[in-house]
C-alpha positions as CSV (number, residue, x, y, z in Angstrom):
1,M,188.7,129.7,65.3
2,N,190.2,133.1,64.5
3,N,187.5,133.7,61.9
4,M,184.8,133.0,64.5
5,R,186.4,135.4,66.9
6,W,186.7,138.1,64.3
7,L,183.0,137.6,63.3
8,A,181.9,137.8,67.0
9,S,183.9,140.9,67.6
10,N,182.6,142.7,64.5
11,I,179.0,141.4,64.4
12,R,177.6,144.9,65.4
13,T,179.6,146.6,62.6
14,L,178.4,144.0,60.1
15,L,174.8,144.4,61.1
16,L,175.0,148.2,61.0
17,A,176.6,148.0,57.5
18,F,173.7,145.7,56.4
19,V,171.0,148.1,57.8
20,L,172.7,151.0,56.1
21,G,172.9,149.2,52.8
22,V,169.2,148.3,53.0
23,A,168.4,151.9,53.8
24,V,170.4,153.2,50.9
25,W,168.7,150.7,48.6
26,I,165.2,151.7,49.8
27,S,166.1,155.4,49.5
28,A,167.3,154.8,45.9
29,V,164.2,152.9,45.0
30,S,161.9,155.5,46.6
31,S,163.7,158.3,44.8
32,A,163.2,156.6,41.5
33,D,159.5,155.6,42.2
34,P,158.2,157.9,45.0
35,D,155.1,157.2,47.0
36,E,152.1,159.4,46.2
37,V,148.9,159.9,48.2
38,R,146.0,160.5,45.9
39,A,142.2,160.3,45.7
40,F,141.3,157.4,43.4
41,P,139.9,159.2,40.3
42,K,136.7,157.1,40.1
43,S,134.0,156.5,42.6
44,I,134.0,152.8,43.7
45,P,130.7,150.9,43.4
46,I,129.7,149.4,46.8
47,E,129.1,145.6,46.4
48,I,126.7,143.9,48.8
49,I,127.5,140.2,49.6
50,G,126.4,137.6,52.1
51,Q,122.8,138.9,52.6
52,D,120.4,136.3,54.1
53,P,117.8,135.7,51.3
54,S,115.1,135.6,54.0
55,L,115.8,139.2,54.9
56,I,115.4,142.4,53.0
57,L,117.5,145.5,53.2
58,T,115.3,148.5,54.1
59,S,117.9,151.2,54.7
60,E,119.3,153.3,51.9
61,I,122.8,152.3,50.8
62,P,125.0,154.7,48.8
63,G,125.8,153.3,45.4
64,S,129.5,154.2,45.5
65,M,132.2,155.6,47.7
66,D,135.5,157.5,47.5
67,V,139.0,156.3,48.6
68,T,142.4,157.8,49.0
69,I,145.4,155.6,48.4
70,R,149.1,155.7,49.0
71,A,151.1,153.9,46.4
72,P,154.3,154.3,44.3
73,Q,154.0,156.3,41.1
74,S,154.4,153.1,39.0
75,V,151.6,151.4,40.8
76,W,149.4,154.5,40.4
77,E,149.8,154.2,36.6
78,L,148.5,150.6,36.8
79,L,145.7,151.5,39.2
80,E,144.4,154.2,36.8
81,S,144.8,152.2,33.6
82,Q,143.4,148.8,34.6
83,D,139.8,148.0,35.4
84,N,138.5,146.7,38.8
85,T,141.7,147.4,40.6
86,V,139.8,148.7,43.6
87,R,136.7,147.1,45.1
88,A,134.4,148.1,48.0
89,I,132.7,145.2,49.7
90,L,129.8,145.5,52.2
91,D,129.6,142.0,53.7
92,L,126.3,141.2,55.5
93,S,127.2,137.6,56.2
94,G,125.8,136.3,59.5
95,L,123.7,139.4,60.2
96,G,120.1,138.9,61.4
97,E,117.1,141.1,61.7
98,G,117.7,144.6,63.0
99,E,120.1,147.5,62.7
100,H,123.9,146.9,62.2
101,T,126.9,149.1,61.5
102,V,129.1,147.4,59.0
103,D,132.7,148.4,57.9
104,I,133.3,148.6,54.2
105,Q,136.1,146.3,53.1
106,I,138.4,148.0,50.5
107,Q,140.3,145.5,48.3
108,V,143.2,146.7,46.1
109,T,144.5,144.2,43.6
110,L,147.9,145.8,43.2
111,R,150.8,146.0,45.7
112,P,152.3,147.9,47.4
113,T,149.3,150.1,48.4
114,Q,147.8,151.5,51.5
115,V,144.2,152.8,51.9
116,V,144.6,156.2,53.6
117,L,141.0,157.3,53.7
118,A,137.6,155.7,52.8
119,N,134.4,157.8,52.6
120,P,132.2,156.4,54.0
121,S,134.2,153.9,56.0
122,S,131.1,152.1,57.4
123,I,127.4,152.0,56.8
124,T,124.4,151.4,59.1
125,V,122.1,148.9,57.6
126,T,118.6,147.7,58.6
127,L,117.4,144.2,57.8
128,E,113.8,143.1,58.0
129,P,112.2,139.7,57.4
130,L,110.9,139.3,53.8
131,S,107.1,138.7,53.8
132,T,104.5,137.8,51.1
133,E,100.8,138.2,51.0
134,T,97.9,137.9,48.5
135,L,95.4,140.7,48.2
136,P,92.1,141.1,46.1
137,V,92.1,143.9,43.6
138,S,89.2,146.4,43.6
139,L,88.3,149.1,41.2
140,S,87.6,152.7,42.1
141,L,85.9,155.1,39.7
142,S,86.1,158.9,40.2
143,G,84.5,161.7,38.3
144,Q,81.7,161.7,35.7
145,P,81.7,161.3,31.9
146,A,80.9,164.4,29.8
147,A,77.3,165.6,29.8
148,G,75.1,163.2,27.9
149,Y,77.4,160.2,28.3
150,Q,77.3,157.3,30.7
151,A,79.6,154.6,31.8
152,G,78.6,150.9,31.4
153,E,79.7,147.9,33.4
154,T,83.4,148.1,34.2
155,T,85.6,145.0,34.0
156,W,89.3,144.3,34.9
157,D,91.2,141.1,34.3
158,V,93.4,140.9,37.4
159,K,91.4,140.0,40.5
160,E,94.3,139.4,43.0
161,V,97.9,140.2,43.4
162,V,100.9,138.9,45.3
163,I,102.8,141.5,47.2
164,S,106.3,141.0,48.8
165,G,108.6,143.2,50.7
166,P,109.6,144.2,54.3
167,K,107.3,142.6,56.8
168,S,106.4,145.9,58.4
169,V,105.2,147.3,55.0
170,V,103.4,144.1,54.0
171,D,101.6,144.0,57.3
172,A,100.3,147.6,56.7
173,A,98.8,146.7,53.3
174,M,95.0,146.6,53.5
175,R,93.9,146.3,49.9
176,A,94.9,146.5,46.2
177,R,93.1,149.0,44.0
178,V,92.9,150.4,40.5
179,V,91.8,154.0,40.1
180,I,90.1,155.2,36.9
181,N,89.2,158.9,36.4
182,L,86.0,159.4,34.2
183,D,86.0,163.2,34.3
184,G,84.7,164.6,31.0
185,I,85.4,161.5,28.9
186,R,83.4,160.7,25.8
187,E,85.1,157.5,24.6
188,S,85.4,154.0,26.1
189,I,88.5,153.1,28.1
190,D,90.5,149.9,27.4
191,E,94.0,150.2,28.8
192,S,96.5,148.8,31.2
193,V,96.6,150.5,34.6
194,G,99.0,150.2,37.5
195,I,97.8,148.5,40.7
196,Q,98.1,150.5,43.9
197,I,98.6,149.0,47.4
198,I,96.8,150.9,50.1
199,N,97.1,151.0,53.9
200,A,94.4,151.7,56.5
201,Q,94.8,155.5,56.0
202,N,94.1,155.1,52.3
203,E,97.8,156.0,51.5
204,I,99.7,154.3,48.8
205,L,102.5,152.1,50.1
206,R,106.0,152.1,48.5
207,G,108.8,149.6,48.6
208,L,106.8,146.6,47.7
209,T,107.0,144.2,44.8
210,V,103.6,143.7,43.2
211,S,102.8,140.8,40.9
212,P,101.3,141.4,38.4
213,E,101.9,145.2,38.4
214,L,99.2,146.0,35.8
215,T,95.6,145.1,35.0
216,T,93.6,145.7,31.8
217,V,90.5,147.8,32.6
218,N,87.6,148.2,30.2
219,V,85.0,151.0,30.8
220,P,82.4,151.2,28.0
221,I,81.2,154.8,27.5
222,S,78.0,155.4,25.5
223,Q,75.9,158.4,24.7
224,Q,72.6,158.7,26.5
225,G,69.3,158.8,24.6
226,G,68.1,162.3,23.7
227,F,71.6,163.7,23.6
228,R,73.9,164.3,20.7
229,D,77.0,166.3,20.0
230,V,76.6,169.3,17.7
231,A,79.1,171.7,16.3
232,V,78.6,175.3,17.3
233,K,79.9,178.0,15.0
234,V,80.4,181.4,16.6
235,V,79.9,184.4,14.3
236,V,81.4,187.6,15.5
237,R,80.1,190.8,13.9
238,G,81.7,194.1,14.4
C-alpha cells in the first residue's frame, strides 16, 4: 500500500524523468547522426501507372523531376549508394476522358526520411479516347525529270494504312499519301518512302501511329527518243 502511495505521489516526477531521458537519448542520437536536408543528386524518372488502355495521353509529361529530402546522414549514404531508392509515381487510375491535375507520389524505400520539396509536385494531364481508322494510300509526283527523260508508270506496294491515336487527330485525317520529287532525275526510283497522313488543309498530321509506315515506290525513268547525253569539254584560251 505504501508503495502505491509513493508511486501516486511521485508519478509526475517519474514521467518528467522519463521524458527527459528520451530527450537526452534523441539528442545524443541526433548529434551522432544529424538530419540533413539535401536535393537528391539524380533526377527521378516519372513512372505512369493505371492508365485506361482505351485512352491516350495527349499532354506532354516531363520525363523526370527533382526532390529535396530530409534524412539522417547515415540514411543519405544509403540513398546515394543504392539504386531505385526514390520513385516518382503518376497514378492515372480511375481517370476518364478530359483534363485532370494529378499529384505525383514520391516513394522513398529507406526510413526515416521526409520529402521536403518536389518539383513538380503535380502535373496536368489530358486523356483522349484512342481511335483507329483505315485510309487509302495515294501517290503524289512533283517536279519533272531532267530534259530528255520521262517517267513511266509509277507503282507502290502499300495501298492502305491503319492509323491510330487521339480521336481528335484521327478524325482530322483525310488521306494518306506518298510524295516523290522527280526534279532533274535521270535514273529510275526504287526505294522505301514514308507515308504521310494529311488533313483537309493539306497539312501533315503528327502524333499518330501509322501501320505500315513505309511503302516501296518504283518510278521507271527512261531517255526519250532523239535525246542523248553528251560530254562537253570546255577549252579556255588565253
